[in-house]
C-alpha positions in Angstrom: -14.7 -7.2 -40.8 -11.8 -8.7 -38.9 -12.0 -9.3 -35.2 -9.7 -7.0 -33.1 -9.2 -7.1 -29.4 -10.4 -3.6 -29.2 -13.8 -2.4 -30.2 -14.3 0.6 -32.4 -16.0 2.3 -29.5 -13.3 1.8 -26.9 -11.3 4.7 -25.7 -7.7 5.1 -26.7 -5.1 3.9 -24.2 -4.1 7.5 -23.4 -7.6 8.7 -22.6 -8.2 9.9 -19.1 -10.0 7.5 -16.7 -13.8 7.8 -16.7 -15.5 9.7 -13.8 -17.0 6.4 -12.4 -13.6 4.7 -12.4 -11.9 7.7 -10.8 -14.6 8.0 -8.1 -14.3 4.3 -7.3 -10.5 4.6 -7.1 -10.9 7.7 -5.0 -13.1 5.8 -2.5 -10.6 2.9 -2.3 -7.7 5.3 -1.9 -9.3 7.3 0.8 -10.5 4.3 2.9 -7.2 2.5 2.6 -5.3 5.7 3.3 -7.3 6.4 6.5 -6.9 2.8 7.7 -3.1 2.9 7.1 -2.6 6.4 8.7 -4.5 5.1 11.7 -2.4 1.9 12.0 0.9 3.9 11.5 0.0 6.5 14.1 -0.9 3.7 16.5 2.6 2.3 16.1 4.3 5.7 16.2 2.4 7.6 18.8 0.1 5.1 20.6 -3.0 6.9 19.3 -6.3 5.0 19.2 -5.2 2.6 21.9 -2.1 1.6 19.9 1.1 0.2 21.3 3.3 3.2 20.6 6.9 2.8 19.6 7.9 0.8 22.6 5.1 -1.7 22.3 5.6 -2.0 18.6 9.3 -2.5 19.1 8.6 -5.4 21.5 6.6 -7.0 18.8 9.4 -6.6 16.3 11.8 -8.1 18.9 9.5 -11.1 19.4 9.4 -11.6 15.6 13.2 -11.7 15.5 13.9 -8.4 13.7 17.2 -6.7 14.5 17.0 -3.1 15.8 13.4 -3.5 16.8 12.9 0.2 17.7 14.2 1.2 14.3 11.9 -1.4 12.7 8.9 0.0 14.6 9.7 3.5 13.3 10.1 2.2 9.7 6.8 0.3 9.9 5.0 3.2 11.5 6.3 5.7 9.0 5.6 3.4 6.0 2.0 2.9 7.1 1.3 6.5 8.1 3.1 8.2 5.2 2.1 5.6 2.7 -1.5 5.9 3.9 -1.4 9.7 3.6 0.0 9.4 0.1 -2.8 7.1 -0.9 -5.5 9.3 0.7 -4.2 12.3 -1.2 -3.3 10.4 -4.4 0.2 11.8 -4.0 3.1 9.8 -5.4 0.6 7.0 -5.5 2.9 4.2 -6.8 5.4 4.9 -4.0 2.7 5.3 -1.4 1.3 1.9 -2.5 4.7 0.4 -2.3 5.2 1.6 1.2 1.9 0.0 2.3 2.5 -3.2 0.3 6.1 -3.7 1.6 4.8 -3.3 5.2 2.0 -5.8 4.5 4.6 -8.3 3.0 6.3 -8.3 6.4 3.0 -8.5 8.3 2.1 -11.6 6.3 5.5 -13.1 6.8 5.2 -13.0 10.6 1.5 -13.9 10.9 0.9 -16.4 8.1 0.7 -19.4 10.5 -2.3 -17.9 12.3 -4.7 -19.2 9.6 -6.8 -17.3 7.2 -9.6 -15.7 9.2 -9.5 -13.4 12.2 -8.8 -13.2 15.1 -5.3 -14.4 14.2 -5.7 -14.8 10.4 -4.3 -12.9 7.5 -7.4 -12.0 5.4 -7.3 -8.3 6.5 -3.6 -8.0 5.8 -4.1 -9.7 2.4 -6.9 -7.3 1.5 -4.7 -4.3 2.4 -1.8 -5.7 0.4 -3.9 -6.5 -2.7 -5.6 -3.2 -2.5 -2.3 -1.4 -2.4 -1.0 -3.4 -5.4 -4.2 -2.7 -7.3 -3.8 1.1 -6.7 -0.2 0.9 -7.8 -1.3 -0.7 -11.1 -4.4 1.4 -11.8 -3.0 4.7 -10.6 -4.9 7.2 -8.5 -7.6 8.2 -10.9 -8.3 11.8 -12.0 -9.2 13.1 -8.5 -5.7 13.0 -7.0 -2.8 15.2 -6.3 -0.8 13.2 -8.9 -3.0 14.7 -11.6 -1.2 18.0 -11.0 2.3 16.6 -11.1 4.0 16.7 -14.5 5.7 13.3 -14.2 2.7 11.5 -12.7 -0.1 13.3 -14.5 -0.3 10.3 -16.9 -0.1 7.1 -14.9 2.0 4.4 -16.5 1.6 0.7 -15.9 5.4 0.5 -15.6 5.3 2.8 -12.5 2.9 0.4 -10.8 4.9 -2.7 -11.7 8.1 -1.0 -10.5 6.4 0.0 -7.2 5.2 -3.6 -6.7 8.6 -5.0 -7.4 10.2 -2.5 -5.0 7.7 -3.4 -2.3 8.2 -7.2 -2.7 12.0 -7.0 -2.8 12.2 -4.6 0.1 9.7 -6.6 2.1 11.5 -9.8 1.4 14.9 -8.3 2.5 13.4 -7.2 5.8 11.9 -10.7 6.3 15.3 -12.3 5.5 17.2 -10.2 8.0 15.2 -11.6 11.0 16.9 -14.1 13.4 
């Protein structure tokens, strides 16, 4: 019997994800989604002792972004809506791209603070890698995407495209800084 990279007992590539995989992805999506909605609403509305738009805009101004208030709105909406999309498993690749693109910028402006908190980037890296992982794996079977004809069957190309979109968009925003 010749060796193949796939065992005779492995599921075909088009098989739906297992229940355990989908539950694990659901937990990751929900937690990351809640965290990102909270961060976005801190920026947009000042909820949970957040800076609100004016405070967030001041940060963007210090980091050298043009139109800091617009940047604050973009960041807040990307985090809040991307987080909501991840939580629901709705348009998961795009939701992950919104979160990842925002984290690319966060990493770009905070990288010199070291790796560990209080000024480090480990939390931001964890959020970024989690968003990228969700873009690649898809939302699992317990997601709103499971009911959308186009996204019912997650494709790796959707995830790769979402990551590329996030990295390019994030890089563009970093490059337009003063």
